[in-house]
C-alpha positions in Angstrom: 14.7 91.8 -66.7 15.5 94.3 -63.9 18.3 95.8 -66.0 15.8 96.3 -68.9 13.4 98.2 -66.6 16.3 100.3 -65.3 17.4 101.0 -68.9 13.9 102.1 -69.8 13.9 104.6 -67.0 17.3 105.9 -67.9 16.2 106.1 -71.5 13.3 108.3 -70.6 15.5 110.5 -68.4 18.1 110.8 -71.2 15.4 111.8 -73.7 14.2 114.5 -71.3 17.7 115.9 -71.1 18.0 115.9 -74.8 14.8 117.9 -75.1 16.1 120.4 -72.6 19.3 120.9 -74.5 17.3 121.3 -77.8 15.2 124.0 -76.1 18.3 125.9 -74.8 20.0 125.6 -78.2 16.9 127.0 -80.0 16.7 130.1 -77.7 17.8 133.4 -79.1 21.6 133.6 -79.0 21.5 137.3 -78.2 20.2 136.4 -74.8 23.2 137.1 -72.5 22.5 133.8 -70.6 22.4 131.7 -73.8 25.8 130.1 -73.3 25.2 129.5 -69.7 21.9 127.8 -70.4 23.3 125.6 -73.1 26.3 124.7 -70.9 24.0 123.8 -68.0 21.7 121.7 -70.2 24.7 120.0 -71.7 25.9 119.2 -68.2 22.6 117.7 -67.4 22.8 115.6 -70.6 26.2 114.5 -69.7 25.0 113.3 -66.3 22.1 111.5 -67.8 24.4 109.8 -70.3 26.8 108.7 -67.6 23.8 107.1 -65.8 22.8 105.5 -69.1 26.3 104.0 -69.3 26.1 102.7 -65.8 22.8 100.8 -66.3 23.9 99.4 -69.7 27.6 98.6 -69.3 27.8 97.6 -65.6 28.3 94.0 -64.6 24.6 93.7 -63.8 23.7 96.0 -66.6 21.5 95.6 -69.7 24.4 94.6 -72.0 25.4 91.8 -69.7 21.8 90.6 -69.6 21.5 90.9 -73.4 24.7 88.8 -73.9 23.4 86.2 -71.4 20.1 86.0 -73.3 21.5 86.4 -76.9 25.2 85.9 -77.2 24.9 86.4 -81.0 24.6 90.1 -80.3 28.1 90.5 -78.9 29.3 92.5 -81.9 26.3 95.0 -81.6 26.9 95.3 -77.8 30.6 96.1 -78.3 29.7 98.7 -81.0 27.3 100.4 -78.5 30.0 100.5 -75.9 32.5 102.1 -78.3 29.8 104.6 -79.2 29.5 105.5 -75.5 33.2 106.5 -75.4 32.8 108.5 -78.6 29.7 110.3 -77.4 31.2 111.0 -74.0 34.3 112.5 -75.6 32.2 114.6 -77.9 30.2 116.0 -75.0 33.3 116.8 -73.0 34.8 118.7 -76.0 31.6 120.6 -76.6 31.3 121.5 -72.9 34.8 123.1 -73.1 33.9 125.0 -76.2 30.6 126.4 -74.8 32.7 128.2 -72.2 34.9 129.9 -74.8 33.4 133.3 -75.9 35.6 133.3 -79.0 33.6 130.3 -80.4 30.8 131.5 -82.6 27.2 130.6 -81.7 26.7 129.1 -85.1 29.6 126.7 -84.6 28.2 125.7 -81.1 24.8 125.1 -82.6 26.3 123.0 -85.4 28.4 120.9 -83.0 25.5 120.4 -80.7 23.2 119.4 -83.5 25.8 116.9 -84.6 25.9 115.5 -81.0 22.1 115.3 -80.8 22.0 113.5 -84.1 24.7 111.1 -82.9 22.7 110.4 -79.7 19.5 109.8 -81.7 21.3 107.2 -83.8 22.8 105.6 -80.7 19.4 105.4 -79.0 17.9 103.8 -82.1 20.7 101.2 -82.4 20.3 100.4 -78.8 16.5 100.0 -79.1 17.0 97.8 -82.2 19.4 95.6 -80.4 17.1 95.1 -77.4 14.2 94.4 -79.9 16.4 91.8 -81.6 17.2 90.1 -78.3 13.8 90.1 -76.8 11.5 91.1 -79.7 10.2 93.9 -77.5 10.4 97.7 -77.6 12.1 99.5 -74.7 10.1 102.7 -75.2 8.4 104.2 -78.2 8.8 107.8 -77.0 9.8 110.2 -79.8 
Protein backbone atom coordinates (compact mmCIF):
# COMPACT_ATOMS: atom_id res chain seq x y z
CA UNK A 1 0.00 0.00 0.00
CA UNK A 2 3.05 2.28 0.01
CA UNK A 3 2.51 3.02 -3.67
CA UNK A 4 -1.10 3.98 -2.94
CA UNK A 5 0.06 6.46 -0.28
CA UNK A 6 2.64 7.90 -2.70
CA UNK A 7 -0.03 8.19 -5.40
CA UNK A 8 -2.30 10.07 -2.99
CA UNK A 9 0.46 12.58 -2.25
CA UNK A 10 1.24 13.07 -5.95
CA UNK A 11 -2.47 13.37 -6.69
CA UNK A 12 -2.76 16.25 -4.23
CA UNK A 13 0.34 17.94 -5.67
CA UNK A 14 -1.00 17.52 -9.21
CA UNK A 15 -4.31 19.08 -8.20
CA UNK A 16 -2.44 22.02 -6.68
CA UNK A 17 -0.60 22.60 -9.96
CA UNK A 18 -3.86 22.34 -11.89
CA UNK A 19 -5.36 25.06 -9.70
CA UNK A 20 -2.31 27.29 -10.18
CA UNK A 21 -2.58 26.94 -13.96
CA UNK A 22 -6.31 27.72 -13.81
CA UNK A 23 -5.56 30.89 -11.85
CA UNK A 24 -2.87 32.00 -14.31
CA UNK A 25 -5.17 31.27 -17.23
CA UNK A 26 -8.01 33.30 -15.69
CA UNK A 27 -5.85 36.39 -15.14
CA UNK A 28 -6.34 39.35 -17.49
CA UNK A 29 -4.57 38.60 -20.76
CA UNK A 30 -3.60 42.25 -21.21
CA UNK A 31 -1.13 41.81 -18.38
CA UNK A 32 2.28 41.79 -20.10
CA UNK A 33 3.35 38.85 -17.93
CA UNK A 34 0.29 36.71 -18.71
CA UNK A 35 2.06 34.36 -21.15
CA UNK A 36 5.04 34.01 -18.82
CA UNK A 37 2.80 33.10 -15.89
CA UNK A 38 0.79 30.63 -17.92
CA UNK A 39 4.01 29.11 -19.27
CA UNK A 40 5.52 28.87 -15.79
CA UNK A 41 2.39 27.26 -14.34
CA UNK A 42 2.21 24.87 -17.26
CA UNK A 43 5.83 23.93 -16.56
CA UNK A 44 4.92 23.26 -12.93
CA UNK A 45 2.02 21.10 -14.04
CA UNK A 46 4.26 19.17 -16.40
CA UNK A 47 6.67 18.47 -13.57
CA UNK A 48 3.88 17.30 -11.28
CA UNK A 49 2.49 15.10 -14.05
CA UNK A 50 5.91 13.55 -14.63
CA UNK A 51 6.06 12.72 -10.91
CA UNK A 52 2.55 11.27 -11.17
CA UNK A 53 3.72 8.99 -13.98
CA UNK A 54 6.73 7.85 -11.94
CA UNK A 55 4.65 6.85 -8.90
CA UNK A 56 2.00 5.14 -11.01
CA UNK A 57 3.90 3.48 -13.87
CA UNK A 58 7.16 2.52 -12.18
CA UNK A 59 8.02 -1.10 -11.36
CA UNK A 60 7.09 -0.44 -7.73
CA UNK A 61 4.32 1.96 -8.69
CA UNK A 62 0.62 2.02 -8.11
CA UNK A 63 -0.29 0.30 -11.37
CA UNK A 64 2.01 -2.66 -10.63
CA UNK A 65 0.39 -2.92 -7.21
CA UNK A 66 -3.09 -2.70 -8.72
CA UNK A 67 -2.31 -5.48 -11.18
CA UNK A 68 -0.88 -7.67 -8.41
CA UNK A 69 -4.01 -7.10 -6.36
CA UNK A 70 -6.58 -7.15 -9.17
CA UNK A 71 -5.27 -8.54 -12.50
CA UNK A 72 -8.75 -8.09 -13.96
CA UNK A 73 -7.95 -4.36 -14.22
CA UNK A 74 -5.17 -4.82 -16.79
CA UNK A 75 -7.17 -3.16 -19.56
CA UNK A 76 -7.94 -0.10 -17.41
CA UNK A 77 -4.32 0.24 -16.28
CA UNK A 78 -3.07 0.11 -19.87
CA UNK A 79 -5.64 2.72 -20.88
CA UNK A 80 -4.34 5.06 -18.15
CA UNK A 81 -0.76 4.54 -19.32
CA UNK A 82 -1.78 5.44 -22.88
CA UNK A 83 -3.49 8.53 -21.51
CA UNK A 84 -0.26 9.52 -19.80
CA UNK A 85 1.52 9.62 -23.15
CA UNK A 86 -1.30 11.62 -24.73
CA UNK A 87 -1.46 14.15 -21.88
CA UNK A 88 2.31 14.54 -21.87
CA UNK A 89 2.30 15.21 -25.63
CA UNK A 90 -0.53 17.73 -25.27
CA UNK A 91 1.33 19.59 -22.53
CA UNK A 92 4.56 19.68 -24.55
CA UNK A 93 2.73 21.07 -27.59
CA UNK A 94 0.95 23.65 -25.46
CA UNK A 95 4.22 24.70 -23.82
CA UNK A 96 5.69 25.41 -27.26
CA UNK A 97 2.61 27.41 -28.28
CA UNK A 98 2.57 29.58 -25.15
CA UNK A 99 5.97 30.96 -26.16
CA UNK A 100 4.78 32.01 -29.62
CA UNK A 101 3.42 35.58 -29.60
CA UNK A 102 1.52 35.00 -32.84
CA UNK A 103 -0.76 32.49 -31.10
CA UNK A 104 -3.88 34.28 -29.88
CA UNK A 105 -4.70 34.28 -26.19
CA UNK A 106 -8.16 32.89 -26.94
CA UNK A 107 -6.59 29.88 -28.66
CA UNK A 108 -4.21 29.32 -25.75
CA UNK A 109 -7.08 29.48 -23.32
CA UNK A 110 -9.13 27.02 -25.38
CA UNK A 111 -6.24 24.55 -25.67
CA UNK A 112 -5.41 24.86 -21.98
CA UNK A 113 -9.03 24.37 -21.01
CA UNK A 114 -9.09 21.23 -23.17
CA UNK A 115 -5.95 20.01 -21.37
CA UNK A 116 -7.49 20.69 -17.96
CA UNK A 117 -10.63 18.81 -18.96
CA UNK A 118 -8.51 15.88 -20.18
CA UNK A 119 -6.60 15.86 -16.88
CA UNK A 120 -9.83 15.93 -14.89
CA UNK A 121 -11.18 12.93 -16.78
CA UNK A 122 -7.87 11.08 -16.36
CA UNK A 123 -7.81 11.73 -12.63
CA UNK A 124 -11.38 10.48 -12.31
CA UNK A 125 -10.69 7.32 -14.30
CA UNK A 126 -7.65 6.65 -12.12
CA UNK A 127 -9.65 7.15 -8.93
CA UNK A 128 -12.39 4.87 -10.27
CA UNK A 129 -9.85 2.16 -11.05
CA UNK A 130 -8.32 2.33 -7.57
CA UNK A 131 -11.77 2.23 -6.03
CA UNK A 132 -12.63 -0.80 -8.12
CA UNK A 133 -9.44 -2.56 -6.98
CA UNK A 134 -9.61 -1.70 -3.30
CA UNK A 135 -13.08 -0.27 -2.84
CA UNK A 136 -11.46 2.78 -1.32
CA UNK A 137 -11.16 6.40 -2.39
CA UNK A 138 -7.71 7.87 -3.06
CA UNK A 139 -8.74 11.41 -2.24
CA UNK A 140 -12.03 13.22 -2.39
CA UNK A 141 -10.52 16.61 -3.08
CA UNK A 142 -12.33 18.68 -5.66
